[in-house]
Wavefront OBJ file of the C-alpha trace (Angstrom):
o trace
v 33.496 -48.887 -16.074
v 33.350 -45.355 -14.725
v 34.008 -43.229 -11.648
v 31.315 -41.664 -9.448
v 32.081 -38.878 -6.972
v 29.864 -39.960 -4.070
v 31.157 -37.487 -1.456
v 33.843 -34.786 -1.379
v 36.452 -37.372 -0.314
v 35.276 -40.585 -2.015
v 35.175 -41.734 -5.629
v 33.770 -45.171 -6.450
v 34.580 -47.219 -9.524
v 31.399 -48.803 -10.881
v 29.739 -50.262 -13.928
v 26.244 -51.273 -14.949
v 24.405 -53.937 -16.940
v 20.976 -53.728 -18.549
v 18.425 -51.009 -19.175
v 18.458 -48.060 -16.708
v 14.655 -47.957 -17.003
v 14.438 -51.364 -15.279
v 14.349 -51.723 -11.476
v 17.842 -51.208 -10.047
v 19.748 -54.005 -8.297
v 22.811 -52.797 -6.383
v 25.446 -55.501 -5.767
v 27.704 -54.945 -2.738
v 30.895 -57.020 -2.554
v 32.679 -58.354 0.514
v 35.875 -57.913 2.499
v 38.827 -56.880 0.260
v 36.957 -58.232 -2.794
v 36.779 -56.141 -5.944
v 33.576 -55.634 -7.889
v 34.836 -58.008 -10.598
v 34.194 -60.818 -8.110
v 30.598 -60.274 -9.306
v 31.504 -61.944 -12.581
v 30.370 -60.247 -15.758
v 28.335 -63.229 -16.968
v 26.592 -63.452 -13.587
v 25.659 -59.749 -13.806
v 24.389 -60.255 -17.364
v 22.182 -63.145 -16.188
v 20.549 -60.827 -13.656
v 20.230 -58.003 -16.191
v 18.536 -60.419 -18.610
v 15.751 -60.753 -16.012
v 14.789 -57.091 -16.574
v 16.981 -55.602 -13.876
v 19.423 -52.685 -14.054
v 22.453 -54.200 -12.330
v 25.095 -52.025 -10.651
v 28.381 -53.283 -9.207
v 31.119 -51.171 -7.631
v 34.397 -51.259 -5.733
v 34.043 -50.457 -2.039
v 36.329 -47.774 -0.637
v 39.883 -48.996 0.057
v 39.569 -51.622 -2.644
v 39.853 -52.039 -6.400
v 39.876 -48.735 -8.286
v 37.897 -46.708 -5.729
v 39.392 -44.163 -3.301
v 42.058 -45.641 -1.044
v 43.059 -44.431 2.418
v 46.794 -44.682 1.782
v 48.886 -44.546 4.939
v 45.957 -44.350 7.393
v 46.821 -46.592 10.330
v 44.455 -48.676 12.438
v 45.157 -51.021 15.341
v 42.893 -53.808 14.148
v 43.751 -56.122 17.062
v 42.645 -53.450 19.542
v 39.428 -52.944 17.564
v 38.654 -56.698 17.548
v 39.501 -56.921 21.246
v 37.119 -54.071 22.059
v 34.349 -55.632 19.967
v 34.665 -58.984 21.732
v 34.944 -57.595 25.273
v 32.729 -54.501 24.971
v 35.636 -52.304 26.050
v 35.670 -48.735 24.625
v 36.147 -48.854 20.839
v 39.377 -47.268 19.549
v 39.219 -44.738 16.719
v 38.759 -46.318 13.279
v 39.159 -44.689 9.845
v 35.546 -45.552 8.923
v 32.689 -47.925 9.761
v 30.176 -49.940 7.745
v 27.813 -46.948 8.048
v 30.321 -44.866 6.071
v 30.545 -47.611 3.465
v 26.736 -47.780 3.262
v 26.689 -44.001 2.784
v 29.094 -44.459 -0.160
v 26.568 -46.824 -1.761
v 23.768 -44.288 -1.244
v 26.021 -41.673 -2.842
v 26.359 -43.937 -5.876
v 22.557 -44.292 -6.135
v 22.293 -40.490 -5.883
v 24.923 -40.093 -8.614
v 22.927 -42.451 -10.847
v 19.669 -40.642 -9.919
v 18.125 -43.823 -8.511
v 15.528 -43.220 -5.800
v 15.133 -46.859 -4.729
v 17.074 -50.027 -5.413
v 16.955 -53.694 -4.601
v 20.167 -54.282 -2.612
v 22.106 -57.560 -2.591
v 25.281 -57.899 -0.530
v 27.654 -60.816 0.016
v 29.694 -61.394 3.207
v 30.912 -57.942 4.377
v 28.757 -56.651 1.515
v 25.768 -58.285 3.216
v 26.661 -56.410 6.395
v 26.907 -53.144 4.439
v 23.564 -53.927 2.771
v 21.994 -54.515 6.200
v 23.356 -51.196 7.516
v 22.191 -49.430 4.355
v 18.687 -50.812 4.922
v 18.766 -49.785 8.603
v 20.080 -46.269 7.905
v 18.193 -45.526 4.651
v 15.037 -47.713 4.663
v 13.264 -45.459 2.171
v 15.966 -46.171 -0.448
v 15.802 -49.995 -0.314
v 13.034 -51.927 -2.081
v 14.298 -55.341 -0.982
v 17.325 -56.587 0.946
v 19.146 -59.794 0.030
v 21.860 -60.715 2.551
v 24.144 -63.499 1.320
v 26.710 -65.508 3.367
v 26.635 -62.786 6.003
v 25.784 -62.184 9.661
v 24.251 -59.811 12.201
v 27.415 -58.510 13.862
v 26.893 -60.788 16.871
v 30.181 -62.688 17.341
v 28.449 -65.766 18.783
v 26.725 -66.482 15.437
v 28.397 -67.505 12.188
v 31.690 -68.294 13.892
v 34.504 -69.265 11.530
v 36.104 -72.671 11.574
v 39.842 -72.579 12.457
v 41.010 -73.642 8.984
v 38.837 -71.003 7.321
v 40.051 -68.218 9.616
v 43.671 -69.274 9.177
v 43.219 -69.124 5.393
v 41.484 -65.726 5.503
v 44.223 -64.162 7.619
v 47.118 -65.809 5.759
v 49.442 -63.261 4.156
v 50.021 -63.968 0.459
v 53.341 -63.159 -1.215
v 53.440 -59.687 -2.772
v 54.793 -60.805 -6.159
v 52.285 -61.791 -8.846
v 53.437 -65.385 -9.240
v 53.493 -65.993 -5.476
v 50.119 -64.319 -5.002
v 48.511 -66.563 -7.616
v 50.197 -69.701 -6.239
v 48.905 -68.847 -2.739
v 45.268 -68.445 -3.825
v 44.062 -72.090 -3.499
v 44.380 -71.758 0.300
v 41.067 -69.840 0.291
v 39.306 -72.971 -0.936
v 39.206 -73.885 2.768
v 35.867 -72.051 2.867
v 34.662 -72.559 -0.714
v 32.123 -75.013 -2.100
v 33.422 -78.524 -1.498
v 31.915 -79.760 -4.760
v 32.959 -76.926 -7.070
v 36.261 -75.651 -5.632
v 39.152 -75.749 -8.090
v 42.753 -74.562 -8.287
v 42.149 -73.332 -11.824
v 39.300 -71.025 -10.747
v 41.207 -69.784 -7.703
v 44.291 -68.925 -9.741
v 42.314 -67.300 -12.550
v 40.531 -65.013 -10.068
v 43.789 -64.223 -8.258
v 45.504 -63.221 -11.508
v 42.563 -61.010 -12.460
v 42.491 -59.323 -9.049
v 46.250 -58.822 -8.817
v 46.463 -57.255 -12.264
v 43.499 -54.961 -11.667
v 44.455 -53.685 -8.202
v 46.820 -55.357 -5.736
v 46.135 -53.459 -2.493
v 46.616 -55.434 0.743
v 46.844 -52.192 2.747
v 43.060 -51.745 2.693
v 42.378 -55.084 4.430
v 42.957 -54.080 8.091
v 40.891 -50.910 7.688
v 37.951 -52.841 6.202
v 38.251 -55.495 8.932
v 38.265 -52.752 11.576
v 35.097 -51.296 10.020
v 33.325 -54.657 10.430
v 34.246 -55.053 14.090
v 33.810 -51.381 15.042
v 30.257 -51.360 13.679
v 29.278 -53.967 16.250
v 26.009 -55.777 16.821
v 22.950 -54.954 14.732
v 20.545 -57.017 16.861
v 17.941 -54.386 17.740
v 18.286 -52.465 14.456
v 17.592 -55.637 12.448
v 14.526 -56.382 14.572
v 13.158 -53.005 13.439
v 13.683 -53.645 9.694
v 10.448 -53.686 7.700
v 12.029 -54.056 4.253
v 11.252 -57.382 2.495
v 14.332 -59.508 3.143
v 15.843 -62.660 1.650
v 18.742 -64.326 3.489
v 20.840 -66.838 1.531
v 23.621 -69.007 2.930
v 25.729 -71.904 1.680
v 25.696 -75.199 3.582
v 29.466 -75.540 3.000
v 30.338 -72.093 4.385
v 32.978 -72.431 7.105
v 34.078 -68.763 7.094
v 30.714 -67.373 8.159
v 28.912 -70.549 9.160
v 25.180 -70.914 8.417
v 24.143 -69.824 11.925
v 25.141 -66.309 10.822
v 22.475 -66.357 8.126
v 19.929 -68.156 10.303
v 20.310 -65.526 13.013
v 19.970 -62.648 10.519
v 16.721 -64.135 9.184
v 15.479 -64.776 12.719
v 15.999 -61.124 13.677
v 14.415 -59.476 10.612
v 10.616 -59.808 10.731
v 9.218 -62.067 7.971
v 12.634 -62.642 6.388
v 12.922 -65.642 4.098
v 15.913 -67.946 4.757
v 17.339 -70.252 2.079
v 20.235 -72.656 2.590
v 21.878 -73.710 -0.698
v 23.485 -77.128 -1.124
v 27.087 -77.217 -2.394
v 27.624 -73.476 -1.816
v 30.408 -72.330 0.499
v 31.642 -68.808 1.110
v 31.615 -68.348 -2.645
v 29.248 -68.333 -5.592
v 30.442 -71.004 -8.038
v 29.253 -70.795 -11.623
v 27.220 -74.059 -11.557
v 24.975 -72.448 -8.917
v 24.390 -69.149 -10.745
v 21.144 -70.287 -12.365
v 19.608 -71.416 -9.062
v 20.851 -68.301 -7.287
v 19.586 -65.857 -9.947
v 16.171 -67.544 -10.072
v 15.894 -67.352 -6.288
v 16.776 -63.648 -6.161
v 14.651 -62.644 -9.154
v 11.623 -64.580 -7.876
v 11.930 -62.839 -4.503
v 12.345 -59.384 -6.080
v 9.391 -59.925 -8.420
v 7.083 -60.659 -5.486
v 8.132 -57.517 -3.592
l 1 2 3 4 5 6 7 8 9 10 11 12 13 14 15 16 17 18 19 20 21 22 23 24 25 26 27 28 29 30 31 32 33 34 35 36 37 38 39 40 41 42 43 44 45 46 47 48 49 50 51 52 53 54 55 56 57 58 59 60 61 62 63 64 65 66 67 68 69 70 71 72 73 74 75 76 77 78 79 80 81 82 83 84 85 86 87 88 89 90 91 92 93 94 95 96 97 98 99 100 101 102 103 104 105 106 107 108 109 110 111 112 113 114 115 116 117 118 119 120 121 122 123 124 125 126 127 128 129 130 131 132 133 134 135 136 137 138 139 140 141 142 143 144 145 146 147 148 149 150 151 152 153 154 155 156 157 158 159 160 161 162 163 164 165 166 167 168 169 170 171 172 173 174 175 176 177 178 179 180 181 182 183 184 185 186 187 188 189 190 191 192 193 194 195 196 197 198 199 200 201 202 203 204 205 206 207 208 209 210 211 212 213 214 215 216 217 218 219 220 221 222 223 224 225 226 227 228 229 230 231 232 233 234 235 236 237 238 239 240 241 242 243 244 245 246 247 248 249 250 251 252 253 254 255 256 257 258 259 260 261 262 263 264 265 266 267 268 269 270 271 272 273 274 275 276 277 278 279 280 281 282 283 284 285 286 287 288 289 290 291 292
């Protein structure tokens, strides 16, 4: 793992897998999730398919630059997004986060990359493709949405779990983690996996302060309806049938908006990527990339 200075104010923690001479695949993680949520073995599976795989911590997360002490009224931001009232000031938007990713490609001297984002990472990947089309060879948007609140609406149990506040001590944080299974794969969810990931994340970087700022960035960025209609980048949209956090209509709508996008719904996948599905997922992504 290493640090990349991607702008005067932002450093991103990143690492890579595979041969830098191979086509680059940039993995963009979701809301509050650290890059290690792209599990090492998963990244190695992709790299074994002749790809140069890059994962990184978004700003305000993991070991990348954090906006300590910067306040945001996230309820006011969400209210404005849902009512189309004037948007309050936010520390940053998804466009800023997409610019960070471009800065990382610049740092690594990569002209073009295949870009794959999950959840908020899918939103960032969409914005990156909209703002920097010449830098993106293919877009893969996973368990994500178009920024239109009427699509991909969360189920109440999933939203309650997402917004639940875990204890700040390590033991309590780990014990709390199975609540997020509310939106995981019904077949493959497990307390053991939840607690293992929670322990890993807590020990690497416990940073709840970044969550409201990232959430504000999602809502402040707003609808991407017309911008997605103008995308000409080859696009694959993947969603899990079990996803109750961003329900499948979020993916369906994204694919409907982007001309010629391919939409794939995966059985037994929720708002997660369980290990038993890695093989199917990797084959799907690699097959799509190889044809574009």
